All heavy atoms as a GROMACS GRO file, in nm:
protein
  624
    1ILE      N    1  10.672  10.134   8.645
    1ILE     CA    2  10.734  10.070   8.760
    1ILE      C    3  10.814   9.951   8.707
    1ILE      O    4  10.757   9.859   8.648
    1ILE     CB    5  10.629  10.025   8.863
    1ILE    CG1    6  10.551  10.145   8.913
    1ILE    CG2    7  10.698   9.950   8.977
    1ILE    CD1    8  10.439  10.111   9.007
    2LEU      N    9  10.944   9.954   8.730
    2LEU     CA   10  11.031   9.850   8.676
    2LEU      C   11  11.055   9.734   8.773
    2LEU      O   12  11.087   9.624   8.730
    2LEU     CB   13  11.165   9.911   8.635
    2LEU     CG   14  11.159  10.017   8.525
    2LEU    CD1   15  11.297  10.074   8.499
    2LEU    CD2   16  11.100   9.959   8.398
    3SER      N   17  11.044   9.760   8.902
    3SER     CA   18  11.066   9.652   8.998
    3SER      C   19  10.976   9.673   9.119
    3SER      O   20  10.921   9.782   9.140
    3SER     CB   21  11.212   9.646   9.041
    3SER     OG   22  11.245   9.760   9.117
    4ASP      N   23  10.964   9.568   9.198
    4ASP     CA   24  10.884   9.576   9.320
    4ASP      C   25  10.954   9.666   9.422
    4ASP      O   26  11.075   9.680   9.420
    4ASP     CB   27  10.866   9.436   9.379
    4ASP     CG   28  10.778   9.347   9.293
    4ASP    OD1   29  10.693   9.401   9.220
    4ASP    OD2   30  10.796   9.224   9.299
    5PRO      N   31  10.876   9.724   9.513
    5PRO     CA   32  10.936   9.808   9.616
    5PRO      C   33  11.020   9.725   9.712
    5PRO      O   34  10.998   9.605   9.728
    5PRO     CB   35  10.817   9.872   9.686
    5PRO     CG   36  10.702   9.786   9.654
    5PRO     CD   37  10.731   9.719   9.524
    6ASP      N   38  11.113   9.790   9.776
    6ASP     CA   39  11.196   9.727   9.877
    6ASP      C   40  11.167   9.797  10.010
    6ASP      O   41  11.184   9.918  10.022
    6ASP     CB   42  11.344   9.744   9.840
    6ASP     CG   43  11.436   9.668   9.933
    6ASP    OD1   44  11.389   9.574  10.000
    6ASP    OD2   45  11.554   9.704   9.939
    7THR      N   46  11.120   9.722  10.107
    7THR     CA   47  11.085   9.778  10.237
    7THR      C   48  11.189   9.735  10.340
    7THR      O   49  11.218   9.617  10.354
    7THR     CB   50  10.946   9.730  10.281
    7THR    OG1   51  10.851   9.768  10.183
    7THR    CG2   52  10.907   9.790  10.415
    8ILE      N   53  11.243   9.832  10.410
    8ILE     CA   54  11.341   9.805  10.513
    8ILE      C   55  11.283   9.853  10.646
    8ILE      O   56  11.237   9.965  10.658
    8ILE     CB   57  11.473   9.879  10.484
    8ILE    CG1   58  11.529   9.834  10.350
    8ILE    CG2   59  11.574   9.857  10.596
    8ILE    CD1   60  11.643   9.920  10.299
    9SER      N   61  11.284   9.764  10.744
    9SER     CA   62  11.229   9.797  10.875
    9SER      C   63  11.342   9.792  10.978
    9SER      O   64  11.415   9.694  10.986
    9SER     CB   65  11.120   9.697  10.913
    9SER     OG   66  11.076   9.720  11.045
   10ARG      N   67  11.354   9.898  11.055
   10ARG     CA   68  11.455   9.904  11.161
   10ARG      C   69  11.387   9.940  11.293
   10ARG      O   70  11.340  10.051  11.310
   10ARG     CB   71  11.561  10.010  11.130
   10ARG     CG   72  11.642   9.985  11.006
   10ARG     CD   73  11.745   9.874  11.033
   10ARG     NE   74  11.833   9.857  10.922
   10ARG     CZ   75  11.820   9.762  10.829
   10ARG    NH1   76  11.717   9.681  10.833
   10ARG    NH2   77  11.907   9.752  10.731
   11GLY      N   78  11.376   9.844  11.383
   11GLY     CA   79  11.323   9.871  11.515
   11GLY      C   80  11.173   9.892  11.521
   11GLY      O   81  11.121   9.934  11.624
   12PHE      N   82  11.104   9.862  11.414
   12PHE     CA   83  10.959   9.882  11.413
   12PHE      C   84  10.887   9.750  11.440
   12PHE      O   85  10.811   9.738  11.535
   12PHE     CB   86  10.916   9.941  11.279
   12PHE     CG   87  10.768   9.948  11.258
   12PHE    CD1   88  10.688  10.018  11.346
   12PHE    CD2   89  10.709   9.885  11.151
   12PHE    CE1   90  10.551  10.024  11.329
   12PHE    CE2   91  10.572   9.890  11.132
   12PHE     CZ   92  10.493   9.960  11.221
   13VAL      N   93  10.908   9.653  11.356
   13VAL     CA   94  10.855   9.518  11.377
   13VAL      C   95  10.966   9.420  11.341
   13VAL      O   96  11.055   9.450  11.262
   13VAL     CB   97  10.731   9.488  11.290
   13VAL    CG1   98  10.612   9.570  11.333
   13VAL    CG2   99  10.759   9.506  11.143
   14TYR      N  100  10.960   9.302  11.399
   14TYR     CA  101  11.056   9.198  11.364
   14TYR      C  102  11.010   9.136  11.233
   14TYR      O  103  10.902   9.077  11.225
   14TYR     CB  104  11.064   9.093  11.476
   14TYR     CG  105  11.172   8.991  11.456
   14TYR    CD1  106  11.306   9.031  11.449
   14TYR    CD2  107  11.142   8.857  11.445
   14TYR    CE1  108  11.406   8.938  11.431
   14TYR    CE2  109  11.242   8.763  11.428
   14TYR     CZ  110  11.374   8.804  11.420
   14TYR     OH  111  11.473   8.712  11.401
   15VAL      N  112  11.089   9.153  11.129
   15VAL     CA  113  11.047   9.119  10.993
   15VAL      C  114  11.011   8.972  10.981
   15VAL      O  115  10.912   8.938  10.915
   15VAL     CB  116  11.157   9.158  10.891
   15VAL    CG1  117  11.120   9.115  10.752
   15VAL    CG2  118  11.181   9.308  10.896
   16ARG      N  119  11.084   8.884  11.042
   16ARG     CA  120  11.054   8.740  11.029
   16ARG      C  121  10.918   8.705  11.089
   16ARG      O  122  10.853   8.612  11.043
   16ARG     CB  123  11.163   8.656  11.094
   16ARG     CG  124  11.291   8.662  11.013
   16ARG     CD  125  11.393   8.565  11.065
   16ARG     NE  126  11.514   8.578  10.986
   16ARG     CZ  127  11.634   8.556  11.030
   16ARG    NH1  128  11.653   8.519  11.155
   16ARG    NH2  129  11.738   8.569  10.951
   17ASP      N  130  10.876   8.777  11.190
   17ASP     CA  131  10.745   8.752  11.250
   17ASP      C  132  10.635   8.829  11.178
   17ASP      O  133  10.517   8.807  11.205
   17ASP     CB  134  10.745   8.794  11.398
   17ASP     CG  135  10.830   8.703  11.484
   17ASP    OD1  136  10.860   8.590  11.439
   17ASP    OD2  137  10.866   8.744  11.595
   18SER      N  138  10.672   8.920  11.090
   18SER     CA  139  10.574   9.008  11.024
   18SER      C  140  10.583   9.001  10.872
   18SER      O  141  10.566   9.102  10.805
   18SER     CB  142  10.595   9.151  11.071
   18SER     OG  143  10.584   9.160  11.210
   19GLU      N  144  10.612   8.883  10.818
   19GLU     CA  145  10.625   8.871  10.673
   19GLU      C  146  10.497   8.910  10.601
   19GLU      O  147  10.501   8.973  10.497
   19GLU     CB  148  10.667   8.729  10.636
   19GLU     CG  149  10.811   8.699  10.671
   19GLU     CD  150  10.852   8.560  10.629
   19GLU    OE1  151  10.795   8.506  10.531
   19GLU    OE2  152  10.942   8.505  10.693
   20GLY      N  153  10.382   8.873  10.656
   20GLY     CA  154  10.254   8.909  10.596
   20GLY      C  155  10.234   9.060  10.592
   20GLY      O  156  10.189   9.115  10.491
   21LEU      N  157  10.270   9.127  10.700
   21LEU     CA  158  10.259   9.272  10.706
   21LEU      C  159  10.350   9.337  10.603
   21LEU      O  160  10.309   9.428  10.531
   21LEU     CB  161  10.292   9.323  10.846
   21LEU     CG  162  10.286   9.474  10.866
   21LEU    CD1  163  10.143   9.525  10.853
   21LEU    CD2  164  10.345   9.512  11.001
   22MET      N  165  10.472   9.289  10.592
   22MET     CA  166  10.567   9.346  10.495
   22MET      C  167  10.520   9.322  10.351
   22MET      O  168  10.536   9.408  10.265
   22MET     CB  169  10.707   9.288  10.515
   22MET     CG  170  10.773   9.330  10.644
   22MET     SD  171  10.808   9.506  10.651
   22MET     CE  172  10.697   9.558  10.780
   23HIS      N  173  10.460   9.206  10.327
   23HIS     CA  174  10.406   9.177  10.193
   23HIS      C  175  10.294   9.276  10.161
   23HIS      O  176  10.287   9.329  10.050
   23HIS     CB  177  10.356   9.033  10.186
   23HIS     CG  178  10.292   8.999  10.056
   23HIS    ND1  179  10.365   8.982   9.939
   23HIS    CD2  180  10.163   8.980  10.023
   23HIS    CE1  181  10.282   8.956   9.841
   23HIS    NE2  182  10.159   8.953   9.889
   24GLU      N  183  10.206   9.301  10.256
   24GLU     CA  184  10.096   9.396  10.235
   24GLU      C  185  10.147   9.538  10.217
   24GLU      O  186  10.092   9.615  10.140
   24GLU     CB  187   9.996   9.388  10.350
   24GLU     CG  188   9.910   9.263  10.346
   24GLU     CD  189   9.830   9.253  10.217
   24GLU    OE1  190   9.762   9.350  10.178
   24GLU    OE2  191   9.836   9.146  10.154
   25VAL      N  192  10.252   9.575  10.289
   25VAL     CA  193  10.312   9.708  10.272
   25VAL      C  194  10.363   9.724  10.129
   25VAL      O  195  10.337   9.825  10.064
   25VAL     CB  196  10.426   9.729  10.376
   25VAL    CG1  197  10.515   9.845  10.336
   25VAL    CG2  198  10.367   9.752  10.514
   26ASN      N  199  10.434   9.623  10.079
   26ASN     CA  200  10.484   9.630   9.941
   26ASN      C  201  10.371   9.637   9.840
   26ASN      O  202  10.378   9.710   9.742
   26ASN     CB  203  10.574   9.510   9.912
   26ASN     CG  204  10.707   9.519   9.982
   26ASN    OD1  205  10.751   9.626  10.022
   26ASN    ND2  206  10.773   9.406   9.998
   27ARG      N  207  10.263   9.561   9.863
   27ARG     CA  208  10.148   9.565   9.774
   27ARG      C  209  10.083   9.702   9.775
   27ARG      O  210  10.050   9.758   9.670
   27ARG     CB  211  10.044   9.459   9.814
   27ARG     CG  212   9.925   9.452   9.718
   27ARG     CD  213   9.810   9.371   9.777
   27ARG     NE  214   9.761   9.424   9.903
   27ARG     CZ  215   9.685   9.533   9.917
   27ARG    NH1  216   9.650   9.604   9.813
   27ARG    NH2  217   9.645   9.573  10.036
   28LEU      N  218  10.070   9.761   9.894
   28LEU     CA  219  10.010   9.894   9.906
   28LEU      C  220  10.095   9.998   9.834
   28LEU      O  221  10.041  10.085   9.765
   28LEU     CB  222   9.994   9.931  10.054
   28LEU     CG  223   9.937  10.070  10.083
   28LEU    CD1  224   9.796  10.082  10.027
   28LEU    CD2  225   9.938  10.097  10.232
   29VAL      N  226  10.226   9.991   9.847
   29VAL     CA  227  10.315  10.085   9.778
   29VAL      C  228  10.298  10.072   9.627
   29VAL      O  229  10.284  10.172   9.556
   29VAL     CB  230  10.462  10.064   9.820
   29VAL    CG1  231  10.557  10.142   9.729
   29VAL    CG2  232  10.482  10.104   9.964
   30THR      N  233  10.299   9.949   9.577
   30THR     CA  234  10.284   9.926   9.433
   30THR      C  235  10.149   9.977   9.383
   30THR      O  236  10.142  10.048   9.281
   30THR     CB  237  10.299   9.777   9.401
   30THR    OG1  238  10.428   9.733   9.446
   30THR    CG2  239  10.286   9.751   9.252
   31ASP      N  240  10.043   9.944   9.454
   31ASP     CA  241   9.909   9.989   9.413
   31ASP      C  242   9.897  10.140   9.415
   31ASP      O  243   9.841  10.201   9.324
   31ASP     CB  244   9.801   9.928   9.504
   31ASP     CG  245   9.786   9.778   9.486
   31ASP    OD1  246   9.843   9.723   9.389
   31ASP    OD2  247   9.719   9.715   9.570
   32THR      N  248   9.950  10.204   9.518
   32THR     CA  249   9.944  10.350   9.530
   32THR      C  250  10.025  10.416   9.419
   32THR      O  251   9.980  10.513   9.357
   32THR     CB  252   9.994  10.395   9.668
   32THR    OG1  253   9.917  10.331   9.770
   32THR    CG2  254   9.982  10.546   9.684
   33ALA      N  255  10.144  10.364   9.391
   33ALA     CA  256  10.228  10.420   9.285
   33ALA      C  257  10.161  10.405   9.149
   33ALA      O  258  10.161  10.499   9.068
   33ALA     CB  259  10.364  10.352   9.285
   34ARG      N  260  10.103  10.290   9.122
   34ARG     CA  261  10.034  10.270   8.994
   34ARG      C  262   9.916  10.365   8.979
   34ARG      O  263   9.891  10.421   8.872
   34ARG     CB  264   9.988  10.126   8.981
   34ARG     CG  265  10.100  10.033   8.947
   34ARG     CD  266  10.052   9.897   8.902
   34ARG     NE  267  10.167   9.819   8.864
   34ARG     CZ  268  10.195   9.699   8.911
   34ARG    NH1  269  10.114   9.642   8.997
   34ARG    NH2  270  10.302   9.635   8.870
   35ARG      N  271   9.842  10.384   9.088
   35ARG     CA  272   9.728  10.475   9.083
   35ARG      C  273   9.774  10.617   9.053
   35ARG      O  274   9.714  10.688   8.972
   35ARG     CB  275   9.650  10.472   9.215
   35ARG     CG  276   9.526  10.560   9.217
   35ARG     CD  277   9.446  10.547   9.345
   35ARG     NE  278   9.525  10.546   9.466
   35ARG     CZ  279   9.571  10.654   9.529
   35ARG    NH1  280   9.548  10.775   9.480
   35ARG    NH2  281   9.639  10.644   9.641
   36MET      N  282   9.883  10.659   9.115
   36MET     CA  283   9.934  10.794   9.089
   36MET      C  284   9.982  10.808   8.945
   36MET      O  285   9.961  10.913   8.882
   36MET     CB  286  10.048  10.828   9.186
   36MET     CG  287   9.999  10.860   9.326
   36MET     SD  288  10.131  10.918   9.434
   36MET     CE  289  10.229  10.770   9.453
   37LEU      N  290  10.044  10.704   8.890
   37LEU     CA  291  10.088  10.710   8.751
   37LEU      C  292   9.968  10.718   8.656
   37LEU      O  293   9.972  10.790   8.557
   37LEU     CB  294  10.174  10.588   8.718
   37LEU     CG  295  10.312  10.585   8.783
   37LEU    CD1  296  10.380  10.452   8.759
   37LEU    CD2  297  10.397  10.701   8.734
   38GLU      N  298   9.862  10.644   8.687
   38GLU     CA  299   9.741  10.650   8.606
   38GLU      C  300   9.677  10.789   8.611
   38GLU      O  301   9.616  10.833   8.514
   38GLU     CB  302   9.640  10.545   8.651
   38GLU     CG  303   9.682  10.403   8.618
   38GLU     CD  304   9.593  10.299   8.683
   38GLU    OE1  305   9.495  10.336   8.753
   38GLU    OE2  306   9.621  10.179   8.664
   39GLU      N  307   9.692  10.856   8.725
   39GLU     CA  308   9.636  10.991   8.741
   39GLU      C  309   9.734  11.098   8.693
   39GLU      O  310   9.709  11.217   8.712
   39GLU     CB  311   9.602  11.015   8.888
   39GLU     CG  312   9.491  10.925   8.940
   39GLU     CD  313   9.470  10.937   9.090
   39GLU    OE1  314   9.544  11.013   9.156
   39GLU    OE2  315   9.380  10.868   9.142
   40ASN      N  316   9.845  11.056   8.631
   40ASN     CA  317   9.948  11.146   8.577
   40ASN      C  318  10.010  11.237   8.683
   40ASN      O  319  10.044  11.351   8.654
   40ASN     CB  320   9.893  11.229   8.461
   40ASN     CG  321   9.860  11.143   8.342
   40ASN    OD1  322   9.934  11.051   8.308
   40ASN    ND2  323   9.747  11.171   8.279
   41VAL      N  324  10.024  11.187   8.804
   41VAL     CA  325  10.094  11.261   8.908
   41VAL      C  326  10.243  11.245   8.879
   41VAL      O  327  10.294  11.133   8.872
   41VAL     CB  328  10.061  11.205   9.048
   41VAL    CG1  329  10.144  11.274   9.154
   41VAL    CG2  330   9.913  11.220   9.076
   42SER      N  331  10.312  11.355   8.861
   42SER     CA  332  10.454  11.346   8.825
   42SER      C  333  10.544  11.428   8.918
   42SER      O  334  10.665  11.428   8.901
   42SER     CB  335  10.475  11.393   8.682
   42SER     OG  336  10.432  11.527   8.667
   43GLN      N  337  10.487  11.496   9.015
   43GLN     CA  338  10.568  11.574   9.109
   43GLN      C  339  10.618  11.482   9.220
   43GLN      O  340  10.539  11.416   9.288
   43GLN     CB  341  10.485  11.688   9.168
   43GLN     CG  342  10.441  11.789   9.064
   43GLN     CD  343  10.344  11.889   9.123
   43GLN    OE1  344  10.263  11.854   9.209
   43GLN    NE2  345  10.354  12.013   9.077
   44TRP      N  346  10.751  11.481   9.240
   44TRP     CA  347  10.811  11.392   9.338
   44TRP      C  348  10.757  11.414   9.477
   44TRP      O  349  10.729  11.318   9.550
   44TRP     CB  350  10.963  11.408   9.338
   44TRP     CG  351  11.028  11.360   9.212
   44TRP    CD1  352  11.096  11.435   9.122
   44TRP    CD2  353  11.030  11.227   9.160
   44TRP    NE1  354  11.139  11.357   9.018
   44TRP    CE2  355  11.100  11.228   9.040
   44TRP    CE3  356  10.977  11.106   9.205
   44TRP    CZ2  357  11.121  11.114   8.963
   44TRP    CZ3  358  10.998  10.993   9.129
   44TRP    CH2  359  11.069  10.997   9.010
   45ASN      N  360  10.742  11.540   9.517
   45ASN     CA  361  10.697  11.567   9.654
   45ASN      C  362  10.553  11.518   9.676
   45ASN      O  363  10.520  11.469   9.783
   45ASN     CB  364  10.711  11.714   9.689
   45ASN     CG  365  10.632  11.805   9.598
   45ASN    OD1  366  10.597  11.768   9.487
   45ASN    ND2  367  10.606  11.926   9.644
   46VAL      N  368  10.468  11.528   9.575
   46VAL     CA  369  10.330  11.479   9.586
   46VAL      C  370  10.330  11.326   9.595
   46VAL      O  371  10.259  11.267   9.678
   46VAL     CB  372  10.244  11.527   9.467
   46VAL    CG1  373  10.107  11.463   9.470
   46VAL    CG2  374  10.234  11.678   9.467
   47MET      N  375  10.413  11.262   9.514
   47MET     CA  376  10.420  11.116   9.515
   47MET      C  377  10.470  11.066   9.651
   47MET      O  378  10.412  10.973   9.709
   47MET     CB  379  10.512  11.066   9.404
   47MET     CG  380  10.458  11.092   9.265
   47MET     SD  381  10.572  11.042   9.137
   47MET     CE  382  10.527  10.870   9.124
   48LYS      N  383  10.575  11.127   9.702
   48LYS     CA  384  10.631  11.084   9.831
   48LYS      C  385  10.532  11.106   9.944
   48LYS      O  386  10.515  11.018  10.030
   48LYS     CB  387  10.760  11.159   9.860
   48LYS     CG  388  10.875  11.114   9.772
   48LYS     CD  389  11.000  11.193   9.804
   48LYS     CE  390  11.116  11.150   9.717
   48LYS     NZ  391  11.240  11.220   9.751
   49GLN      N  392  10.464  11.220   9.946
   49GLN     CA  393  10.368  11.248  10.052
   49GLN      C  394  10.248  11.153  10.046
   49GLN      O  395  10.200  11.106  10.148
   49GLN     CB  396  10.321  11.393  10.047
   49GLN     CG  397  10.240  11.435  10.167
   49GLN     CD  398  10.318  11.423  10.297
   49GLN    OE1  399  10.431  11.472  10.308
   49GLN    NE2  400  10.260  11.359  10.397
   50THR      N  401  10.203  11.123   9.925
   50THR     CA  402  10.091  11.029   9.909
   50THR      C  403  10.130  10.891   9.960
   50THR      O  404  10.051  10.825  10.030
   50THR     CB  405  10.048  11.022   9.762
   50THR    OG1  406  10.012  11.153   9.718
   50THR    CG2  407   9.930  10.928   9.742
   51LEU      N  408  10.251  10.846   9.928
   51LEU     CA  409  10.298  10.716   9.977
   51LEU      C  410  10.310  10.716  10.129
   51LEU      O  411  10.269  10.621  10.196
   51LEU     CB  412  10.432  10.681   9.914
   51LEU     CG  413  10.427  10.640   9.767
   51LEU    CD1  414  10.566  10.634   9.708
   51LEU    CD2  415  10.356  10.506   9.752
   52LYS      N  416  10.366  10.823  10.186
   52LYS     CA  417  10.379  10.833  10.332
   52LYS      C  418  10.243  10.828  10.400
   52LYS      O  419  10.226  10.759  10.500
   52LYS     CB  420  10.452  10.962  10.370
   52LYS     CG  421  10.600  10.957  10.349
   52LYS     CD  422  10.667  11.089  10.376
   52LYS     CE  423  10.661  11.125  10.522
   52LYS     NZ  424  10.744  11.244  10.556
   53ASP      N  425  10.146  10.902  10.345
   53ASP     CA  426  10.013  10.906  10.406
   53ASP      C  427   9.946  10.769  10.400
   53ASP      O  428   9.889  10.723  10.499
   53ASP     CB  429   9.926  11.010  10.336
   53ASP     CG  430   9.972  11.153  10.362
   53ASP    OD1  431  10.053  11.175  10.454
   53ASP    OD2  432   9.928  11.242  10.286
   54ALA      N  433   9.952  10.704  10.284
   54ALA     CA  434   9.888  10.572  10.268
   54ALA      C  435   9.952  10.469  10.360
   54ALA      O  436   9.882  10.394  10.430
   54ALA     CB  437   9.895  10.528  10.123
   55LEU      N  438  10.084  10.465  10.362
   55LEU     CA  439  10.155  10.369  10.448
   55LEU      C  440  10.134  10.400  10.596
   55LEU      O  441  10.114  10.309  10.676
   55LEU     CB  442  10.304  10.370  10.417
   55LEU     CG  443  10.348  10.291  10.296
   55LEU    CD1  444  10.496  10.312  10.271
   55LEU    CD2  445  10.316  10.146  10.313
   56GLY      N  446  10.141  10.527  10.632
   56GLY     CA  447  10.124  10.565  10.771
   56GLY      C  448   9.988  10.524  10.825
   56GLY      O  449   9.977  10.468  10.934
   57GLN      N  450   9.885  10.548  10.747
   57GLN     CA  451   9.749  10.511  10.789
   57GLN      C  452   9.736  10.359  10.801
   57GLN      O  453   9.683  10.308  10.899
   57GLN     CB  454   9.647  10.565  10.689
   57GLN     CG  455   9.505  10.533  10.724
   57GLN     CD  456   9.406  10.590  10.624
   57GLN    OE1  457   9.443  10.648  10.523
   57GLN    NE2  458   9.279  10.573  10.650
   58TYR      N  459   9.787  10.286  10.702
   58TYR     CA  460   9.778  10.140  10.704
   58TYR      C  461   9.853  10.082  10.824
   58TYR      O  462   9.799   9.998  10.896
   58TYR     CB  463   9.833  10.083  10.573
   58TYR     CG  464   9.835   9.933  10.572
   58TYR    CD1  465   9.719   9.861  10.547
   58TYR    CD2  466   9.952   9.862  10.599
   58TYR    CE1  467   9.719   9.723  10.548
   58TYR    CE2  468   9.953   9.724  10.600
   58TYR     CZ  469   9.836   9.655  10.574
   58TYR     OH  470   9.836   9.518  10.577
   59LEU      N  471   9.975  10.128  10.845
   59LEU     CA  472  10.055  10.073  10.955
   59LEU      C  473   9.997  10.107  11.091
   59LEU      O  474  10.003  10.026  11.183
   59LEU     CB  475  10.200  10.120  10.944
   59LEU     CG  476  10.278  10.060  10.828
   59LEU    CD1  477  10.413  10.127  10.814
   59LEU    CD2  478  10.294   9.910  10.847
   60TYR      N  479   9.938  10.226  11.104
   60TYR     CA  480   9.876  10.260  11.232
   60TYR      C  481   9.755  10.171  11.258
   60TYR      O  482   9.735  10.123  11.370
   60TYR     CB  483   9.836  10.406  11.237
   60TYR     CG  484   9.783  10.443  11.373
   60TYR    CD1  485   9.869  10.462  11.480
   60TYR    CD2  486   9.646  10.454  11.396
   60TYR    CE1  487   9.821  10.492  11.607
   60TYR    CE2  488   9.597  10.484  11.522
   60TYR     CZ  489   9.685  10.503  11.627
   60TYR     OH  490   9.637  10.531  11.753
   61GLU      N  491   9.676  10.145  11.154
   61GLU     CA  492   9.559  10.057  11.170
   61GLU      C  493   9.600   9.917  11.212
   61GLU      O  494   9.532   9.853  11.293
   61GLU     CB  495   9.480  10.049  11.040
   61GLU     CG  496   9.404  10.176  11.005
   61GLU     CD  497   9.342  10.172  10.867
   61GLU    OE1  498   9.352  10.067  10.798
   61GLU    OE2  499   9.285  10.274  10.826
   62LYS      N  500   9.711   9.868  11.158
   62LYS     CA  501   9.754   9.731  11.185
   62LYS      C  502   9.836   9.716  11.313
   62LYS      O  503   9.829   9.612  11.378
   62LYS     CB  504   9.837   9.677  11.067
   62LYS     CG  505   9.760   9.665  10.939
   62LYS     CD  506   9.650   9.563  10.953
   62LYS     CE  507   9.572   9.550  10.824
   62LYS     NZ  508   9.463   9.454  10.835
   63THR      N  509   9.915   9.817  11.348
   63THR     CA  510  10.009   9.801  11.461
   63THR      C  511   9.988   9.901  11.574
   63THR      O  512  10.048   9.884  11.680
   63THR     CB  513  10.154   9.817  11.412
   63THR    OG1  514  10.174   9.952  11.369
   63THR    CG2  515  10.187   9.719  11.301
   64LYS      N  516   9.908  10.003  11.552
   64LYS     CA  517   9.890  10.112  11.649
   64LYS      C  518  10.022  10.183  11.680
   64LYS      O  519  10.046  10.233  11.788
   64LYS     CB  520   9.826  10.063  11.779
   64LYS     CG  521   9.690  10.003  11.760
   64LYS     CD  522   9.593  10.100  11.700
   64LYS     CE  523   9.456  10.038  11.690
   64LYS     NZ  524   9.381  10.082  11.576
   65ARG      N  525  10.111  10.185  11.578
   65ARG     CA  526  10.240  10.254  11.588
   65ARG      C  527  10.253  10.349  11.470
   65ARG      O  528  10.191  10.329  11.367
   65ARG     CB  529  10.356  10.156  11.585
   65ARG     CG  530  10.361  10.065  11.704
   65ARG     CD  531  10.480   9.975  11.694
   65ARG     NE  532  10.487   9.884  11.807
   65ARG     CZ  533  10.582   9.798  11.825
   65ARG    NH1  534  10.681   9.789  11.738
   65ARG    NH2  535  10.582   9.720  11.930
   66ARG      N  536  10.334  10.451  11.487
   66ARG     CA  537  10.357  10.549  11.381
   66ARG      C  538  10.507  10.553  11.349
   66ARG      O  539  10.580  10.637  11.401
   66ARG     CB  540  10.309  10.687  11.424
   66ARG     CG  541  10.160  10.695  11.447
   66ARG     CD  542  10.117  10.838  11.471
   66ARG     NE  543   9.977  10.845  11.508
   66ARG     CZ  544   9.876  10.844  11.423
   66ARG    NH1  545   9.898  10.836  11.295
   66ARG    NH2  546   9.751  10.852  11.467
   67PRO      N  547  10.552  10.463  11.262
   67PRO     CA  548  10.694  10.461  11.229
   67PRO      C  549  10.733  10.576  11.136
   67PRO      O  550  10.648  10.636  11.070
   67PRO     CB  551  10.711  10.328  11.156
   67PRO     CG  552  10.579  10.309  11.089
   67PRO     CD  553  10.477  10.362  11.189
   68MET      N  554  10.861  10.605  11.132
   68MET     CA  555  10.913  10.702  11.036
   68MET      C  556  10.911  10.634  10.899
   68MET      O  557  10.957  10.520  10.885
   68MET     CB  558  11.056  10.741  11.071
   68MET     CG  559  11.115  10.840  10.974
   68MET     SD  560  11.287  10.877  11.010
   68MET     CE  561  11.273  10.948  11.173
   69ILE      N  562  10.856  10.702  10.800
   69ILE     CA  563  10.848  10.647  10.665
   69ILE      C  564  10.926  10.738  10.572
   69ILE      O  565  10.900  10.858  10.565
   69ILE     CB  566  10.700  10.637  10.619
   69ILE    CG1  567  10.624  10.543  10.713
   69ILE    CG2  568  10.693  10.591  10.474
   69ILE    CD1  569  10.474  10.544  10.692
   70LEU      N  570  11.025  10.680  10.504
   70LEU     CA  571  11.110  10.756  10.414
   70LEU      C  572  11.099  10.697  10.273
   70LEU      O  573  11.174  10.606  10.238
   70LEU     CB  574  11.255  10.752  10.460
   70LEU     CG  575  11.283  10.804  10.599
   70LEU    CD1  576  11.426  10.772  10.640
   70LEU    CD2  577  11.256  10.952  10.605
   71PRO      N  578  11.007  10.747  10.191
   71PRO     CA  579  10.997  10.694  10.054
   71PRO      C  580  11.113  10.744   9.970
   71PRO      O  581  11.147  10.862   9.974
   71PRO     CB  582  10.865  10.748  10.002
   71PRO     CG  583  10.812  10.840  10.104
   71PRO     CD  584  10.904  10.842  10.220
   72ILE      N  585  11.174  10.653   9.898
   72ILE     CA  586  11.282  10.689   9.806
   72ILE      C  587  11.239  10.641   9.668
   72ILE      O  588  11.217  10.521   9.647
   72ILE     CB  589  11.415  10.625   9.848
   72ILE    CG1  590  11.452  10.676   9.987
   72ILE    CG2  591  11.523  10.655   9.746
   72ILE    CD1  592  11.570  10.605  10.048
   73ILE      N  593  11.227  10.734   9.576
   73ILE     CA  594  11.184  10.702   9.440
   73ILE      C  595  11.302  10.726   9.348
   73ILE      O  596  11.362  10.833   9.349
   73ILE     CB  597  11.064  10.788   9.399
   73ILE    CG1  598  10.948  10.768   9.496
   73ILE    CG2  599  11.022  10.758   9.256
   73ILE    CD1  600  10.834  10.866   9.478
   74ILE      N  601  11.334  10.626   9.267
   74ILE     CA  602  11.446  10.637   9.175
   74ILE      C  603  11.392  10.640   9.033
   74ILE      O  604  11.321  10.549   8.992
   74ILE     CB  605  11.544  10.521   9.193
   74ILE    CG1  606  11.595  10.519   9.337
   74ILE    CG2  607  11.659  10.530   9.093
   74ILE    CD1  608  11.676  10.397   9.372
   75GLU      N  609  11.426  10.744   8.962
   75GLU     CA  610  11.383  10.759   8.823
   75GLU      C  611  11.492  10.707   8.732
   75GLU      O  612  11.609  10.735   8.751
   75GLU     CB  613  11.355  10.906   8.793
   75GLU     CG  614  11.308  10.930   8.652
   75GLU     CD  615  11.281  11.078   8.626
   75GLU    OE1  616  11.343  11.162   8.693
   75GLU    OE2  617  11.199  11.106   8.539
   76VAL      N  618  11.452  10.628   8.632
   76VAL     CA  619  11.550  10.579   8.534
   76VAL      C  620  11.515  10.629   8.396
   76VAL      O  621  11.406  10.663   8.365
   76VAL     CB  622  11.561  10.425   8.534
   76VAL    CG1  623  11.624  10.379   8.662
   76VAL    CG2  624  11.427  10.361   8.515
   0.00000   0.00000   0.00000
């Protein structure tokens, strides 16, 4: 992982009022990605689905909403 994740929210929560939530989302993405790399998961579709599932569950627990989650992974 070369850089921190970038989270963009449109119409889900007001980012300025939810800075703590966005920070936790980024931490969860980083932790989940590192865990998958340690487990040698290399299939893009598995990585994206795992990230969507982890984020979806976390955001539902915190907000009781189910936003659309579009993970974009860039390989260098």
